[in-house]
TORPA-4810 file (N, C-alpha, C, O; in nm, 3 decimals):
<nodes>
NODE_1_-4.959_6.561_-1.062_-4.970_6.499_-0.932_-4.852_6.405_-0.912_-4.836_6.310_-0.989_M
NODE_2_-4.773_6.429_-0.815_-4.654_6.348_-0.790_-4.687_6.237_-0.690_-4.762_6.257_-0.594_A
NODE_3_-4.628_6.121_-0.716_-4.647_6.007_-0.627_-4.516_5.983_-0.554_-4.411_5.975_-0.617_V
NODE_4_-4.522_5.972_-0.425_-4.401_5.950_-0.346_-4.363_5.802_-0.352_-4.445_5.714_-0.327_A
NODE_5_-4.239_5.780_-0.385_-4.188_5.643_-0.391_-4.089_5.627_-0.277_-4.013_5.719_-0.247_V
NODE_6_-4.088_5.515_-0.216_-3.995_5.492_-0.106_-4.067_5.432_0.012_-4.118_5.320_0.004_G
NODE_7_-4.071_5.505_0.122_-4.135_5.457_0.244_-4.285_5.455_0.228_-4.342_5.543_0.164_R
NODE_8_-4.349_5.358_0.286_-4.495_5.358_0.283_-4.550_5.474_0.366_-4.485_5.524_0.458_P
NODE_9_-4.670_5.514_0.332_-4.733_5.627_0.401_-4.753_5.596_0.549_-4.748_5.687_0.632_A
NODE_10_-4.776_5.471_0.582_-4.799_5.432_0.719_-4.664_5.399_0.784_-4.596_5.307_0.739_N
NODE_11_-4.625_5.471_0.886_-4.497_5.448_0.952_-4.505_5.339_1.058_-4.408_5.315_1.130_D
NODE_12_-4.617_5.274_1.068_-4.631_5.166_1.165_-4.563_5.041_1.110_-4.618_4.973_1.023_D
NODE_13_-4.446_5.010_1.160_-4.374_4.891_1.118_-4.402_4.780_1.218_-4.413_4.804_1.338_L
NODE_14_-4.412_4.662_1.168_-4.440_4.548_1.253_-4.309_4.490_1.305_-4.221_4.455_1.226_R
NODE_15_-4.296_4.480_1.433_-4.178_4.421_1.495_-4.214_4.281_1.542_-4.318_4.259_1.604_N
NODE_16_-4.127_4.189_1.512_-4.147_4.051_1.555_-4.048_4.019_1.665_-3.931_4.056_1.658_L
NODE_17_-4.096_3.953_1.766_-4.005_3.907_1.870_-3.978_3.759_1.847_-4.069_3.681_1.819_S
NODE_18_-3.852_3.723_1.858_-3.812_3.585_1.833_-3.834_3.502_1.959_-3.804_3.545_2.070_L
NODE_19_-3.886_3.385_1.938_-3.914_3.299_2.053_-3.795_3.210_2.088_-3.796_3.143_2.191_S
NODE_20_-3.695_3.208_2.003_-3.580_3.124_2.030_-3.460_3.167_1.947_-3.461_3.273_1.885_G
NODE_21_-3.358_3.084_1.948_-3.234_3.112_1.876_-3.252_3.080_1.728_-3.293_2.969_1.694_H
NODE_22_-3.222_3.176_1.640_-3.237_3.155_1.496_-3.118_3.080_1.440_-3.137_2.984_1.364_V
NODE_23_-2.999_3.118_1.473_-2.881_3.044_1.431_-2.807_3.101_1.311_-2.732_3.030_1.245_G
NODE_24_-2.827_3.229_1.283_-2.754_3.289_1.172_-2.604_3.285_1.195_-2.525_3.278_1.101_F
NODE_25_-2.564_3.290_1.321_-2.421_3.291_1.352_-2.355_3.156_1.324_-2.233_3.148_1.315_D
NODE_26_-2.435_3.050_1.310_-2.378_2.918_1.284_-2.377_2.882_1.136_-2.335_2.772_1.100_S
NODE_27_-2.423_2.973_1.049_-2.425_2.943_0.905_-2.286_2.913_0.849_-2.273_2.818_0.771_L
NODE_28_-2.181_2.989_0.883_-2.049_2.953_0.829_-2.004_2.813_0.871_-1.945_2.740_0.791_P
NODE_29_-2.032_2.776_0.996_-1.995_2.642_1.043_-2.074_2.536_0.968_-2.020_2.430_0.935_D
NODE_30_-2.201_2.563_0.941_-2.283_2.468_0.866_-2.228_2.450_0.725_-2.226_2.338_0.673_Q
NODE_31_-2.184_2.558_0.663_-2.128_2.551_0.528_-1.998_2.471_0.527_-1.975_2.391_0.436_L
NODE_32_-1.914_2.491_0.627_-1.789_2.415_0.638_-1.820_2.268_0.658_-1.758_2.183_0.593_V
NODE_33_-1.914_2.235_0.746_-1.950_2.095_0.770_-2.006_2.030_0.645_-1.974_1.915_0.615_N
NODE_34_-2.090_2.102_0.572_-2.147_2.048_0.448_-2.038_2.023_0.345_-2.037_1.919_0.279_K
NODE_35_-1.946_2.119_0.330_-1.839_2.105_0.231_-1.746_1.990_0.265_-1.707_1.914_0.176_S
NODE_36_-1.709_1.975_0.392_-1.618_1.867_0.428_-1.685_1.731_0.418_-1.618_1.632_0.388_T
NODE_37_-1.815_1.724_0.441_-1.883_1.595_0.427_-1.897_1.555_0.281_-1.891_1.436_0.248_S
NODE_38_-1.917_1.653_0.192_-1.927_1.622_0.049_-1.791_1.596_-0.013_-1.782_1.519_-0.109_Q
NODE_39_-1.688_1.656_0.039_-1.555_1.643_-0.019_-1.531_1.751_-0.123_-1.621_1.827_-0.158_G
NODE_40_-1.409_1.755_-0.171_-1.370_1.856_-0.267_-1.320_1.790_-0.394_-1.280_1.673_-0.393_F
NODE_41_-1.322_1.865_-0.502_-1.279_1.815_-0.632_-1.182_1.916_-0.691_-1.218_2.031_-0.714_C
NODE_42_-1.059_1.873_-0.716_-0.958_1.958_-0.779_-0.918_1.895_-0.911_-0.897_1.774_-0.920_F
NODE_43_-0.906_1.978_-1.013_-0.856_1.936_-1.144_-0.736_2.023_-1.177_-0.746_2.145_-1.182_N
NODE_44_-0.622_1.959_-1.198_-0.498_2.033_-1.224_-0.442_1.990_-1.357_-0.425_1.870_-1.384_I
NODE_45_-0.412_2.087_-1.441_-0.344_2.064_-1.569_-0.202_2.114_-1.552_-0.179_2.233_-1.533_L
NODE_46_-0.107_2.023_-1.560_0.033_2.057_-1.541_0.102_2.053_-1.677_0.114_1.947_-1.739_C
NODE_47_0.148_2.170_-1.723_0.208_2.182_-1.856_0.356_2.213_-1.842_0.395_2.300_-1.764_V
NODE_48_0.437_2.142_-1.918_0.581_2.169_-1.919_0.653_2.065_-2.002_0.596_1.962_-2.038_G
NODE_49_0.778_2.093_-2.031_0.859_2.002_-2.111_0.882_1.871_-2.036_0.870_1.865_-1.914_K
NODE_50_0.916_1.769_-2.111_0.946_1.638_-2.052_1.069_1.650_-1.963_1.171_1.705_-2.003_T
NODE_51_1.058_1.597_-1.842_1.170_1.594_-1.749_1.191_1.721_-1.669_1.292_1.733_-1.600_G
NODE_52_1.099_1.815_-1.678_1.119_1.942_-1.608_1.075_1.934_-1.461_1.112_2.020_-1.381_I
NODE_53_0.996_1.832_-1.424_0.958_1.813_-1.284_0.811_1.830_-1.255_0.774_1.865_-1.143_G
NODE_54_0.725_1.807_-1.353_0.580_1.821_-1.332_0.530_1.718_-1.231_0.456_1.752_-1.139_K
NODE_55_0.570_1.594_-1.248_0.525_1.488_-1.157_0.581_1.508_-1.017_0.512_1.484_-0.918_S
NODE_56_0.704_1.552_-1.008_0.765_1.579_-0.878_0.692_1.693_-0.807_0.673_1.688_-0.686_T
NODE_57_0.652_1.794_-0.882_0.577_1.905_-0.824_0.445_1.856_-0.766_0.408_1.895_-0.655_L
NODE_58_0.373_1.771_-0.840_0.245_1.718_-0.791_0.266_1.630_-0.668_0.190_1.638_-0.572_M
NODE_59_0.370_1.545_-0.671_0.400_1.461_-0.555_0.428_1.546_-0.431_0.382_1.514_-0.322_D
NODE_60_0.503_1.653_-0.450_0.539_1.740_-0.338_0.419_1.820_-0.289_0.401_1.838_-0.168_T
NODE_61_0.338_1.868_-0.382_0.222_1.949_-0.346_0.126_1.873_-0.256_0.073_1.929_-0.159_L
NODE_62_0.103_1.746_-0.287_0.004_1.667_-0.214_0.068_1.567_-0.119_-0.002_1.485_-0.060_F
NODE_63_0.201_1.572_-0.104_0.274_1.484_-0.013_0.238_1.337_-0.035_0.217_1.262_0.060_N
NODE_64_0.231_1.299_-0.161_0.193_1.163_-0.200_0.278_1.123_-0.320_0.315_1.208_-0.401_T
NODE_65_0.307_0.996_-0.332_0.379_0.947_-0.449_0.276_0.892_-0.547_0.225_0.781_-0.529_K
NODE_66_0.245_0.971_-0.650_0.152_0.927_-0.753_0.224_0.837_-0.852_0.340_0.861_-0.886_F
NODE_67_0.155_0.734_-0.898_0.219_0.645_-0.995_0.226_0.716_-1.131_0.128_0.774_-1.178_E
NODE_68_0.342_0.711_-1.189_0.360_0.770_-1.322_0.477_0.701_-1.388_0.579_0.672_-1.325_S
NODE_69_0.462_0.675_-1.517_0.572_0.614_-1.590_0.654_0.725_-1.655_0.598_0.822_-1.707_E
NODE_70_0.785_0.711_-1.653_0.868_0.816_-1.712_0.846_0.825_-1.863_0.833_0.723_-1.931_P
NODE_71_0.842_0.946_-1.911_0.820_0.968_-2.055_0.954_0.990_-2.124_1.050_1.038_-2.064_A
NODE_72_0.957_0.954_-2.250_1.078_0.976_-2.329_1.064_1.105_-2.408_0.955_1.163_-2.416_T
NODE_73_1.172_1.148_-2.465_1.171_1.269_-2.547_1.136_1.238_-2.693_1.151_1.324_-2.779_H
NODE_74_1.089_1.117_-2.720_1.063_1.075_-2.858_0.916_1.080_-2.895_0.875_1.012_-2.989_N
NODE_75_0.836_1.156_-2.826_0.693_1.164_-2.857_0.671_1.239_-2.988_0.730_1.345_-3.009_E
NODE_76_0.587_1.185_-3.077_0.562_1.253_-3.205_0.477_1.379_-3.189_0.483_1.469_-3.272_P
NODE_77_0.398_1.385_-3.083_0.312_1.501_-3.060_0.276_1.509_-2.913_0.325_1.432_-2.831_G
NODE_78_0.193_1.604_-2.882_0.150_1.624_-2.744_0.023_1.543_-2.720_-0.071_1.550_-2.799_V
NODE_79_0.022_1.467_-2.612_-0.101_1.398_-2.572_-0.124_1.425_-2.425_-0.030_1.441_-2.347_R
NODE_80_-0.249_1.430_-2.389_-0.283_1.458_-2.250_-0.327_1.330_-2.181_-0.403_1.251_-2.237_L
NODE_81_-0.278_1.312_-2.061_-0.307_1.191_-1.986_-0.367_1.231_-1.852_-0.300_1.290_-1.768_K
NODE_82_-0.495_1.198_-1.833_-0.564_1.232_-1.708_-0.564_1.113_-1.614_-0.593_1.000_-1.654_A
NODE_83_-0.530_1.139_-1.489_-0.533_1.036_-1.385_-0.609_1.091_-1.266_-0.587_1.204_-1.224_R
NODE_84_-0.699_1.011_-1.212_-0.781_1.054_-1.097_-0.741_0.976_-0.973_-0.708_0.858_-0.979_S
NODE_85_-0.744_1.045_-0.861_-0.707_0.986_-0.732_-0.808_1.030_-0.627_-0.865_1.139_-0.635_Y
NODE_86_-0.828_0.945_-0.528_-0.909_0.978_-0.410_-0.813_0.991_-0.293_-0.751_0.894_-0.252_E
NODE_87_-0.802_1.111_-0.239_-0.715_1.136_-0.125_-0.799_1.171_-0.003_-0.911_1.221_-0.016_L
NODE_88_-0.745_1.143_0.115_-0.816_1.180_0.237_-0.714_1.221_0.341_-0.615_1.152_0.366_Q
NODE_89_-0.740_1.335_0.403_-0.657_1.382_0.513_-0.752_1.422_0.625_-0.843_1.503_0.604_E
NODE_90_-0.731_1.366_0.742_-0.824_1.381_0.854_-0.962_1.334_0.808_-0.977_1.218_0.769_S
NODE_91_-1.061_1.420_0.812_-1.194_1.379_0.766_-1.233_1.449_0.636_-1.351_1.454_0.602_N
NODE_92_-1.135_1.502_0.564_-1.162_1.574_0.439_-1.123_1.486_0.321_-1.009_1.443_0.309_V
NODE_93_-1.221_1.462_0.233_-1.196_1.382_0.113_-1.167_1.475_-0.004_-1.224_1.584_-0.015_R
NODE_94_-1.078_1.431_-0.091_-1.041_1.510_-0.208_-1.037_1.418_-0.330_-0.965_1.318_-0.331_L
NODE_95_-1.114_1.453_-0.431_-1.105_1.383_-0.559_-1.016_1.469_-0.648_-1.054_1.579_-0.688_K
NODE_96_-0.899_1.418_-0.677_-0.797_1.492_-0.749_-0.778_1.433_-0.887_-0.759_1.312_-0.902_L
NODE_97_-0.784_1.517_-0.988_-0.755_1.476_-1.125_-0.636_1.556_-1.173_-0.639_1.679_-1.177_T
NODE_98_-0.530_1.484_-1.210_-0.409_1.548_-1.262_-0.400_1.515_-1.410_-0.401_1.398_-1.449_I
NODE_99_-0.392_1.619_-1.491_-0.378_1.601_-1.636_-0.235_1.639_-1.671_-0.192_1.752_-1.650_V
NODE_100_-0.163_1.542_-1.725_-0.023_1.562_-1.760_-0.010_1.580_-1.911_-0.081_1.515_-1.988_D
NODE_101_0.079_1.667_-1.953_0.102_1.690_-2.096_0.226_1.613_-2.137_0.339_1.659_-2.118_T
NODE_102_0.205_1.495_-2.193_0.315_1.409_-2.234_0.364_1.456_-2.371_0.285_1.468_-2.464_V
NODE_103_0.492_1.481_-2.383_0.551_1.519_-2.510_0.547_1.668_-2.540_0.583_1.709_-2.650_G
NODE_104_0.505_1.749_-2.445_0.498_1.893_-2.470_0.640_1.949_-2.481_0.722_1.929_-2.392_F
NODE_105_0.667_2.019_-2.589_0.797_2.082_-2.610_0.905_1.990_-2.660_1.021_2.031_-2.667_G
NODE_106_0.873_1.865_-2.695_0.974_1.770_-2.742_0.991_1.771_-2.894_1.084_1.709_-2.946_D
NODE_107_0.905_1.840_-2.964_0.912_1.841_-3.109_1.006_1.952_-3.156_1.034_2.047_-3.083_Q
NODE_108_1.054_1.937_-3.278_1.140_2.041_-3.335_1.058_2.166_-3.359_1.100_2.277_-3.325_I
NODE_109_0.940_2.148_-3.419_0.850_2.261_-3.443_0.748_2.263_-3.330_0.658_2.179_-3.324_N
NODE_110_0.761_2.359_-3.242_0.675_2.365_-3.123_0.555_2.457_-3.141_0.483_2.485_-3.045_K
NODE_111_0.531_2.503_-3.264_0.424_2.600_-3.288_0.286_2.548_-3.251_0.203_2.624_-3.202_D
NODE_112_0.260_2.420_-3.274_0.127_2.364_-3.250_0.117_2.284_-3.120_0.020_2.211_-3.100_D
NODE_113_0.215_2.296_-3.033_0.215_2.218_-2.909_0.099_2.253_-2.818_0.053_2.169_-2.741_S
NODE_114_0.052_2.375_-2.826_-0.055_2.420_-2.736_-0.193_2.372_-2.781_-0.285_2.369_-2.699_Y
NODE_115_-0.210_2.335_-2.907_-0.343_2.303_-2.960_-0.413_2.187_-2.888_-0.530_2.201_-2.854_K
NODE_116_-0.346_2.074_-2.863_-0.416_1.967_-2.789_-0.460_2.010_-2.649_-0.561_1.962_-2.598_P
NODE_117_-0.385_2.099_-2.588_-0.420_2.147_-2.454_-0.546_2.232_-2.460_-0.637_2.215_-2.379_I
NODE_118_-0.551_2.323_-2.555_-0.669_2.409_-2.572_-0.791_2.325_-2.608_-0.901_2.350_-2.558_V
NODE_119_-0.772_2.225_-2.695_-0.883_2.138_-2.734_-0.935_2.059_-2.614_-1.055_2.040_-2.600_E
NODE_120_-0.845_2.012_-2.528_-0.885_1.938_-2.409_-0.967_2.026_-2.315_-1.072_1.985_-2.266_Y
NODE_121_-0.919_2.147_-2.291_-0.990_2.239_-2.201_-1.128_2.271_-2.258_-1.227_2.271_-2.185_I
NODE_122_-1.135_2.298_-2.389_-1.264_2.327_-2.453_-1.358_2.207_-2.443_-1.478_2.224_-2.419_D
NODE_123_-1.305_2.086_-2.461_-1.388_1.966_-2.454_-1.445_1.946_-2.314_-1.559_1.902_-2.299_A
NODE_124_-1.367_1.978_-2.210_-1.417_1.962_-2.073_-1.528_2.062_-2.044_-1.626_2.028_-1.978_Q
NODE_125_-1.513_2.186_-2.092_-1.617_2.286_-2.072_-1.743_2.249_-2.151_-1.854_2.269_-2.104_F
NODE_126_-1.725_2.195_-2.270_-1.840_2.154_-2.352_-1.915_2.038_-2.286_-2.038_2.036_-2.286_E
NODE_127_-1.841_1.943_-2.229_-1.906_1.830_-2.160_-1.987_1.879_-2.040_-2.097_1.829_-2.015_A
NODE_128_-1.934_1.974_-1.966_-2.007_2.028_-1.852_-2.131_2.105_-1.898_-2.237_2.096_-1.837_Y
NODE_129_-2.117_2.181_-2.005_-2.230_2.255_-2.060_-2.341_2.160_-2.103_-2.458_2.186_-2.078_L
NODE_130_-2.304_2.051_-2.169_-2.404_1.954_-2.213_-2.476_1.892_-2.093_-2.596_1.864_-2.100_Q
NODE_131_-2.405_1.870_-1.984_-2.468_1.818_-1.862_-2.563_1.921_-1.802_-2.671_1.886_-1.754_E
NODE_132_-2.524_2.048_-1.805_-2.610_2.154_-1.753_-2.736_2.172_-1.836_-2.841_2.207_-1.783_E
NODE_133_-2.728_2.148_-1.966_-2.841_2.171_-2.056_-2.942_2.057_-2.055_-3.050_2.070_-2.113_L
NODE_134_-2.909_1.945_-1.992_-3.002_1.832_-1.987_-3.127_1.870_-1.909_-3.122_1.950_-1.815_K
NODE_135_-3.238_1.812_-1.948_-3.362_1.836_-1.875_-3.354_1.774_-1.737_-3.390_1.837_-1.637_I
NODE_136_-3.306_1.651_-1.731_-3.286_1.584_-1.602_-3.136_1.579_-1.574_-3.071_1.477_-1.598_K
NODE_137_-3.084_1.688_-1.525_-2.940_1.692_-1.498_-2.914_1.652_-1.354_-2.998_1.668_-1.265_R
NODE_138_-2.797_1.600_-1.334_-2.756_1.559_-1.200_-2.614_1.611_-1.177_-2.518_1.534_-1.178_S
NODE_139_-2.602_1.740_-1.155_-2.471_1.801_-1.137_-2.408_1.762_-1.003_-2.286_1.771_-0.987_L
NODE_140_-2.490_1.718_-0.907_-2.435_1.678_-0.779_-2.350_1.552_-0.795_-2.244_1.540_-0.733_F
NODE_141_-2.395_1.458_-0.878_-2.322_1.333_-0.899_-2.225_1.341_-1.016_-2.147_1.249_-1.037_N
NODE_142_-2.229_1.449_-1.092_-2.146_1.464_-1.211_-2.002_1.494_-1.170_-1.977_1.583_-1.088_Y
NODE_143_-1.908_1.420_-1.228_-1.766_1.447_-1.201_-1.720_1.560_-1.291_-1.701_1.542_-1.411_H
NODE_144_-1.703_1.675_-1.234_-1.665_1.795_-1.307_-1.517_1.787_-1.342_-1.432_1.787_-1.252_D
NODE_145_-1.485_1.780_-1.471_-1.346_1.767_-1.514_-1.291_1.897_-1.572_-1.185_1.897_-1.634_T
NODE_146_-1.363_2.006_-1.551_-1.314_2.134_-1.605_-1.186_2.175_-1.533_-1.171_2.156_-1.412_R
NODE_147_-1.095_2.231_-1.610_-0.967_2.277_-1.555_-0.985_2.420_-1.508_-0.891_2.481_-1.458_I
</nodes>
């Protein structure tokens, strides 16, 4: 005995008439309004040798002069320096975190220059994972530092 799967045996479908405007067409506008009111969060990791123009690139990208002290070529190793800024253009807020790699490529042996960068990225993902795994998590208020 075969059982038919698919349409119900009764072809009487119930039609509903709408009494007013539902507003599905305004969903994209609602999403844009919600996003602009909450603001945006960008995290940028800028990797390159000392003096190659990482800070200038960031200044040009965001049309802002970010404070930064010039680095020397005498760094013993690579260290990462994170700086956060609150920017606003028109009515859009942006929380920007720029992570600079100080001393990258300045050593004679450059084989391990990438390790602090990979460790930093892994640490940011681990911190976010730990926040997600909490019983009482608050990801809305959590500053996401993942790159």
